C-alpha positions in Angstrom: 238.4 138.0 82.6 235.1 136.6 83.8 233.0 133.8 82.6 230.8 136.7 81.6 232.5 138.6 79.3 233.3 138.4 75.7 236.6 136.6 75.7 239.2 137.4 73.2 242.2 135.2 71.6 244.2 137.0 73.8 243.9 139.7 76.3 245.8 142.7 75.3 246.3 146.1 76.5 243.7 147.3 74.8 241.0 144.7 75.5 242.0 144.9 79.2 241.5 148.5 79.6 238.2 148.4 77.7 236.9 145.9 79.7 238.2 146.8 83.2 236.6 150.5 82.1 233.3 149.1 81.3 233.2 146.7 84.5 234.1 149.3 87.2 231.7 151.9 85.5 229.0 149.1 85.9 230.0 149.0 89.7 229.7 152.6 89.9 233.4 153.2 90.8 234.0 157.2 90.2 237.1 157.0 87.6 236.4 153.6 85.8 239.2 154.6 83.3 241.8 155.9 85.7 241.2 152.9 87.9 241.3 150.4 84.9 245.0 152.4 84.0 246.3 152.6 87.6 245.9 148.6 88.1 247.5 147.7 84.8 250.3 150.2 85.2 250.8 148.2 88.8 250.8 144.9 87.5 252.9 145.4 83.9 255.2 147.6 85.9 255.5 150.3 83.6 254.5 154.1 83.2 250.6 155.4 82.0 252.3 156.2 78.9 253.7 152.6 77.9 249.9 151.5 78.0 249.2 153.4 75.2 252.5 152.8 73.0 251.9 149.2 72.9 248.3 148.8 73.1 248.2 145.2 71.5 250.8 144.0 74.2 249.1 140.5 75.4 249.1 140.1 79.1 250.7 136.5 80.8 249.1 134.2 82.5 250.3 135.4 85.9 249.6 139.3 84.8 246.1 138.1 84.3 245.6 136.5 87.7 247.2 139.1 89.7 244.7 141.6 87.6 241.8 139.4 88.0 242.4 139.3 91.9 242.7 143.2 92.2 239.7 143.9 89.4 237.7 141.6 92.0 238.6 143.6 95.1 238.3 147.1 93.5 234.6 145.9 92.4 234.3 145.5 95.8 234.5 149.2 96.4 238.3 148.7 97.8 239.9 152.1 96.7 242.5 151.1 94.0 244.8 153.6 95.6 245.2 151.3 98.3 245.7 148.4 95.9 248.3 149.8 94.2 250.0 151.9 97.4 249.9 155.5 95.6 247.8 158.4 94.6 249.1 161.5 92.5 248.6 164.7 94.3 249.9 168.1 92.8 251.5 166.1 89.9 253.8 164.1 92.0 253.3 160.2 92.9 252.5 159.7 96.9 252.5 156.9 99.1 249.3 155.7 100.6 248.4 153.1 103.0 245.3 152.7 105.5 246.4 154.7 108.1 245.0 157.9 107.0 243.2 159.7 104.1 243.8 159.2 100.0 244.9 162.2 98.5 242.4 164.1 96.6 242.0 166.5 94.3 239.7 168.9 96.4 242.8 169.4 98.6 245.0 170.5 95.9 243.3 174.2 96.4 244.7 174.6 99.7 248.2 174.1 98.4 247.5 176.4 95.4 246.2 179.5 97.6 249.1 179.1 99.9 251.8 178.6 97.2 250.3 182.2 95.7 250.0 183.8 98.8 253.6 183.3 99.8 254.5 184.2 96.2 252.3 187.2 96.3 253.6 188.5 100.0 257.4 187.7 98.7 258.1 185.6 101.3 261.8 184.7 101.5 261.5 182.3 104.4 258.3 181.4 105.2 257.5 179.2 108.6 254.4 177.1 107.5 252.1 174.6 109.8 250.5 171.7 108.4 247.9 170.2 111.0 246.6 167.2 110.5 249.0 166.1 107.7 248.2 162.3 106.9 250.2 161.2 104.0 252.0 164.5 104.0 250.7 165.7 100.6 250.2 169.2 101.7 253.4 169.7 103.2 255.5 168.2 101.1 254.1 170.1 98.1 254.5 173.3 99.9 258.3 172.1 101.1 259.0 171.6 97.6 258.2 175.1 96.3 259.7 176.9 99.1 263.5 179.0 98.4 266.3 176.5 98.3 268.9 179.1 99.4 266.8 180.1 102.9 267.4 177.4 105.8 264.8 179.5 107.4 262.6 178.1 105.1 260.2 175.7 107.1 257.4 173.3 107.4 256.0 171.9 110.4 253.7 168.9 110.0 251.7 167.0 112.6 249.2 164.4 113.1 247.9 162.1 116.1 248.8 158.7 113.8 251.8 157.7 114.5 252.1 155.6 111.3 250.5 158.5 109.3 253.7 160.5 110.5 255.9 157.6 109.5 254.0 157.6 105.8 254.3 161.8 105.4 258.2 161.1 106.3 258.8 158.3 103.9 256.9 161.0 100.9 258.8 163.7 102.0 262.3 161.3 101.5 260.7 160.4 98.3 260.6 164.2 97.2 263.7 164.9 98.4 262.2 167.5 101.1 263.0 165.7 104.3 265.2 167.9 105.7 262.8 171.1 105.3 259.9 169.4 107.4 259.8 168.9 111.1 257.1 166.0 111.9 255.5 165.9 115.1 252.9 163.4 116.6 250.3 165.0 118.8 246.6 166.3 118.5 246.5 169.9 116.8 247.9 172.6 119.2 249.2 170.1 121.5 252.0 168.7 119.0 254.0 172.0 118.9 254.4 171.6 122.7 255.6 168.2 122.9 258.7 166.4 121.8 257.2 163.2 120.1 258.8 163.9 116.8 259.3 160.7 115.0 263.4 159.9 114.9 264.4 160.1 111.1 267.1 157.6 109.4 269.0 161.5 109.3 269.3 163.9 112.0 265.8 165.8 112.3 265.5 169.8 112.0 265.6 171.2 115.1 262.2 173.0 116.1 262.8 176.9 115.5 262.7 178.7 118.7 259.7 181.2 117.1 256.1 179.5 117.8 254.3 181.4 115.4 253.7 180.7 111.8 253.4 182.5 108.5 251.2 180.2 107.3 248.8 177.6 108.6 247.0 175.0 106.6 244.7 171.8 107.8 242.5 169.2 106.3 240.8 167.9 109.6 238.0 165.4 109.8 235.0 167.5 108.8 232.3 164.8 107.9 229.1 165.4 110.0 227.3 162.6 111.9 224.3 163.7 109.6 226.3 163.3 106.3 227.9 159.7 107.5 225.5 157.9 105.7 225.8 159.4 102.7 229.4 158.7 102.1 230.1 156.3 99.2 231.7 153.1 100.2 234.9 153.0 99.0 235.5 155.7 101.9 233.7 154.6 104.6 234.3 150.7 104.4 237.9 151.5 103.8 240.0 154.9 104.7 240.1 155.4 108.7 236.9 157.3 110.1 239.1 159.1 112.7 240.5 161.1 109.7 237.0 161.4 108.4 234.3 162.1 111.0 234.2 165.7 112.8 231.5 165.1 115.1 227.7 166.1 115.0 228.2 169.1 113.2 231.8 168.4 111.4 233.4 171.0 113.0 234.8 169.6 116.3 238.2 169.7 114.9 237.3 172.7 112.6 236.6 174.8 115.6 239.3 174.1 117.5 241.9 174.8 115.0 239.9 178.1 114.0 239.8 179.2 117.8 243.4 179.1 118.5 244.8 180.0 115.2 245.2 183.9 116.0 247.7 182.6 118.6 249.7 180.8 116.2 250.0 183.0 113.3 252.1 186.3 113.1 250.8 189.2 112.2 249.1 189.2 109.1 249.4 185.3 108.7 247.2 183.3 106.7 244.7 180.0 108.1 243.9 177.5 105.4 241.4 174.9 106.5 239.3 172.7 104.2 235.7 172.0 104.9 233.0 170.4 103.6 230.8 172.7 101.2 227.7 172.7 103.7 229.8 174.2 106.2 230.8 177.6 104.4 228.6 179.9 106.5 229.5 178.4 109.8 233.1 178.5 109.6 232.7 182.1 108.3 230.7 182.6 111.8 233.8 181.0 113.7 236.5 182.9 111.9 234.8 185.9 112.6 234.3 185.0 116.1 237.8 184.0 116.6 238.7 187.8 115.4 240.8 186.7 112.1 240.2 189.2 109.3 239.0 188.9 105.8 237.5 185.5 106.4 236.6 183.9 103.0 235.7 180.4 101.6 237.4 179.6 98.3 236.1 176.9 95.6 237.9 173.9 94.4 238.0 172.6 91.1 234.4 171.4 91.0 233.2 175.2 91.9 232.3 173.9 95.6 232.9 176.0 98.8 236.1 174.2 99.9 238.7 175.8 101.6 238.2 178.6 104.7 240.9 181.3 104.3 241.1 184.0 107.0 244.1 186.4 108.4 245.7 187.1 111.9 244.5 190.5 113.3 247.1 190.3 116.0 249.6 193.2 116.2 253.2 193.0 117.6 253.9 194.9 120.8 256.3 198.0 120.0 
């Protein structure tokens, strides 16, 4: 693939995977083999399994030219997910673009906890709010698991960026749940009061009159100013900083979400907010100050403190 690489007689799938994986490792990419597979399946227009079913398939000159350019860009830390236009999240393929963050495995912790809580509480028609929805990965993943025989089971998904909402809508359509999600443009709680819903090709569902939710999820910007210099170049130089940076302590939006959550949750409702590992103590203090019950921080798949969970203590007037 380059003048410095040992050139085989033919560039087969086997040789391409070996060389790209090694090249990406040298460049410091965090998942060299996975990224090599993503680029190759993208150029070959095949599923991952096909790569290993036909490891001696030779690449054409046109395919090599396309790969060479993609490898060059990936080697300069341009996110491979943006290069191929998709990322995997909770076993589903999501379209991604530069309007918002690339879905990450750590965020799956939010979805796992949300679905377990809905099942434990046997909610037949849960109402869910997903703040800062981005690609829609949380909203779509939850909506896909809601009871199909209950039209009252709904998700409201909000984001400040109209392009992100349009992307989330496309992902919802691709996974067959667009009719169960009400998409709103706006900043956090303001999106619930406005009428800035993005028009859909099909009639959009009417917002439910009840302004409260059983479950509120959020993956807001939470990188602090002091941590920004340590952010990897593939993130800092390519993903939108507005979806990453959370102010001096990283808690500008997290603080606003926690402070008002109780007023938007039904009695006993659950709040789940993704945070940085270093913010564990601070968000627990914020949750207690907001009179949220049983605040705790759930660890992600790497064992890092990742998701604040807390319940509404609000009671219904009799």
